VOKEVO-73249 format. One record per atom (N, C-alpha, C): atom name; residue in one letter; chain; z, y, x. Coordinates in steps of 0.05 Angstrom, whole numbers. Each point is the difference from the previous one (the first is absolute). Example, Ala and Ser with C-alpha at 12.3 -4.5 7.8 and 13.67 -1.06 7.14 Angstrom:
! residues 2
 atome residu chaine      w      v      u
     N      A      A    156   -114    264
    CA      A      A      0     24    -18
     C      A      A      0     24     18
     N      S      A    -14     21     -7
    CA      S      A      1     24     16
     C      S      A     14     22    -15
! end
This chain:
! residues 83
 atome residu chaine      w      v      u
     N      M      A      0    -23     17
    CA      M      A      0     23    -17
     C      M      A      0     25     18
     N      P      A    -18     19     -6
    CA      P      A     -1     24     17
     C      P      A     26     17     -1
     N      D      A      6     12     21
    CA      D      A     23     18      2
     C      D      A     -6     25    -16
     N      K      A     19      9    -16
    CA      K      A     -3     23    -18
     C      K      A     -3     26     16
     N      N      A      9      0     25
    CA      N      A     -2     24     17
     C      N      A    -26      2     15
     N      E      A    -17    -21     -1
    CA      E      A    -25      1     13
     C      E      A    -20     16    -16
     N      H      A    -17     15     14
    CA      H      A    -21     15    -13
     C      H      A    -27    -13      6
     N      P      A    -17     -2    -20
    CA      P      A    -26    -12      5
     C      P      A    -16     17     20
     N      I      A    -15    -14     17
    CA      I      A    -17     14     19
     C      I      A    -27      5    -13
     N      H      A     -9     24      2
    CA      H      A    -27      7    -11
     C      H      A    -20     -1     23
     N      L      A    -18    -20     -2
    CA      L      A    -21     -3     20
     C      L      A    -24     16     -7
     N      I      A    -13     11     20
    CA      I      A    -25     15     -5
     C      I      A    -22    -13     17
     N      K      A    -24      1    -10
    CA      K      A    -23     -9     16
     C      K      A     -5     21     21
     N      W      A      4     -9     25
    CA      W      A      0     19     22
     C      W      A    -27      3     14
     N      R      A    -10    -21     12
    CA      R      A    -25      2     15
     C      R      A    -17    -25     -4
     N      T      A    -26      4      2
    CA      T      A    -19    -23     -1
     C      T      A    -12     -3     28
     N      F      A     -2    -24      9
    CA      F      A    -10     -6     27
     C      F      A    -26    -16     -1
     N      P      A    -16      3     21
    CA      P      A    -26    -14      1
     C      P      A      3    -30      4
     N      G      A     24    -10      7
    CA      G      A      4    -28      4
     C      G      A     29     -7      1
     N      R      A      5    -26     -4
    CA      R      A     28    -10      0
     C      R      A     13      4     27
     N      L      A    -15     -3     21
    CA      L      A     12      2     27
     C      L      A     12     28      4
     N      Y      A    -14     21     -8
    CA      Y      A     11     27      2
     C      Y      A     25      3    -17
     N      A      A     -2    -10    -25
    CA      A      A     23      2    -18
     C      A      A     24    -15     11
     N      E      A     -4    -23     11
    CA      E      A     22    -16     11
     C      E      A     13     15     24
     N      M      A    -16     12     17
    CA      M      A     10     15     23
     C      M      A     17     23     -9
     N      V      A    -10     16    -19
    CA      V      A     15     23    -10
     C      V      A     25     -9    -15
     N      A      A     -1    -21    -16
    CA      A      A     23    -11    -14
     C      A      A     22     -8     20
     N      E      A     -8    -13     22
    CA      E      A     20     -8     20
     C      E      A     13     24     12
     N      A      A    -15     21      6
    CA      A      A     12     25     11
     C      A      A     19     13    -21
     N      L      A     -8     -1    -25
    CA      L      A     18     11    -21
     C      L      A     26    -15     -1
     N      K      A     -2    -26      1
    CA      K      A     24    -17     -2
     C      K      A     18      4     24
     N      R      A    -11      4     24
    CA      R      A     16      5     24
     C      R      A     15     27     -3
     N      N      A    -10     18    -17
    CA      N      A     13     26     -5
     C      N      A     15     -1    -26
     N      E      A      6    -24     -9
    CA      E      A     17     -4    -24
     C      E      A    -12     12    -25
     N      I      A    -27     -1     -2
    CA      I      A    -14      8    -24
     C      I      A    -11    -26    -13
     N      N      A     11     -6    -23
    CA      N      A    -10    -24    -15
     C      N      A    -27      6    -12
     N      C      A    -18    -20      1
    CA      C      A    -26      3    -11
     C      C      A    -11    -26    -11
     N      I      A    -20      2    -16
    CA      I      A    -14    -24    -11
     C      I      A    -29      4      5
     N      I      A    -13    -21     10
    CA      I      A    -29      0      3
     C      I      A    -13    -14    -23
     N      K      A    -19     13    -13
    CA      K      A    -15    -13    -22
     C      K      A    -30      1      8
     N      G      A    -13    -22     -4
    CA      G      A    -28     -1      8
     C      G      A    -17    -16    -19
     N      E      A    -26      5      0
    CA      E      A    -19    -14    -15
     C      E      A    -12    -24     16
     N      D      A     10     -3     25
    CA      D      A    -10    -22     16
     C      D      A     17    -24     -4
     N      R      A     -3    -20     17
    CA      R      A     16    -25     -3
     C      R      A     25      0     17
     N      G      A      7     22     12
    CA      G      A     24      1     16
     C      G      A     -5     -5     29
     N      I      A     20      2     16
    CA      I      A     -2     -2     29
     C      I      A    -10    -28      8
     N      L      A      6    -21    -16
    CA      L      A     -9    -27      8
     C      L      A    -25     -9    -15
     N      G      A    -11     17    -17
    CA      G      A    -23     -7    -16
     C      G      A    -26      1     16
     N      A      A    -21     -8    -13
    CA      A      A    -26      1     13
     C      A      A     -7     28      9
     N      G      A    -11      2     23
    CA      G      A     -9     26     11
     C      G      A     23     16     11
     N      S      A     24    -11      4
    CA      S      A     22     15      9
     C      S      A     -2      8     29
     N      I      A    -19    -12     15
    CA      I      A     -4      7     28
     C      I      A    -13     28      2
     N      S      A    -15      7    -20
    CA      S      A    -15     25      0
     C      S      A     20     24     -2
     N      V      A     -7     22     13
    CA      V      A     16     24     -3
     C      V      A     -4     12    -28
     N      Y      A    -24     -2    -11
    CA      Y      A     -5     11    -26
     C      Y      A      2    -22    -22
     N      S      A      9      8    -23
    CA      S      A      3    -18    -23
     C      S      A    -21      7    -21
     N      P      A     -7    -20    -16
    CA      P      A    -19      5    -21
     C      P      A     11     17    -23
     N      G      A     26      2     -3
    CA      G      A     12     15    -21
     C      G      A     20     21     10
     N      K      A     10     15    -18
    CA      K      A     19     21      7
     C      K      A     27    -12      8
     N      I      A     12     11     21
    CA      I      A     27     -8      9
     C      I      A     17     25     -2
     N      T      A     21      0    -15
    CA      T      A     17     23     -3
     C      T      A     29     -6      8
     N      I      A     14     21      8
    CA      I      A     28     -2      6
     C      I      A     14     18    -21
     N      W      A     21    -11    -11
    CA      W      A     17     14    -19
     C      W      A     27      4     13
     N      I      A     11     24     -3
    CA      I      A     26      7     12
     C      I      A     17     15    -21
     N      S      A     25      3      7
    CA      S      A     18     17    -16
     C      S      A     -8     29      3
     N      E      A      1     14    -22
    CA      E      A     -7     29      1
     C      E      A     17     16     20
     N      K      A     25     -9      3
    CA      K      A     18     15     18
     C      K      A     -8     -3     29
     N      D      A    -16    -20      7
    CA      D      A     -8     -5     27
     C      D      A    -28     12      7
     N      L      A    -11     14    -18
    CA      L      A    -28     10      3
     C      L      A     -4     16     25
     N      E      A     16     20      5
    CA      E      A     -4     17     23
     C      E      A      2    -15     27
     N      E      A     20    -17      2
    CA      E      A      4    -15     25
     C      E      A    -23    -20      4
     N      A      A     -9    -13    -22
    CA      A      A    -22    -19      2
     C      A      A    -26     14      8
     N      E      A     -4     24    -10
    CA      E      A    -24     15      8
     C      E      A      0      5     30
     N      G      A     22      8     11
    CA      G      A      2      5     29
     C      G      A     -6    -25     16
     N      I      A     11    -23     -8
    CA      I      A     -5    -25     14
     C      I      A    -30     -7     -1
     N      A      A    -11      1    -24
    CA      A      A    -28     -7     -3
     C      A      A    -19     19     15
     N      Q      A      7     25      1
    CA      Q      A    -17     19     15
     C      Q      A      0     -7     30
     N      L      A     22     -7     11
    CA      L      A      2     -8     28
     C      L      A    -17    -25      5
     N      M      A      1    -19    -19
    CA      M      A    -13    -26      5
     C      M      A    -30      0     -7
     N      M      A     -7     14    -21
    CA      M      A    -27     -3    -12
     C      M      A    -16     25      3
     N      N      A      6     17     19
    CA      N      A    -15     25      4
     C      N      A    -29     -5      1
     N      N      A    -15     12    -19
    CA      N      A    -29     -1     -1
     C      N      A    -11    -28     -8
     N      I      A     16    -17    -11
    CA      I      A    -11    -26    -10
     C      I      A     -3      2    -30
! end
């Protein structure tokens, strides 16, 4: 049973990436900075067919808590500059 003092986390669709590899790299950096995130994709996942490719056939998005938006943007800018 959920704790009555817990507040639900509102996730927002943050960024779309050209491939799962990029999304996984950014998600790992977010997690190292204690930013929880969820990766959603139209592909078959990291172990699915075509996972070796940098680019995926579908959209790969990362969802984060709205409160982490500014910090996540800074991390992504450092990692993904001009990609």
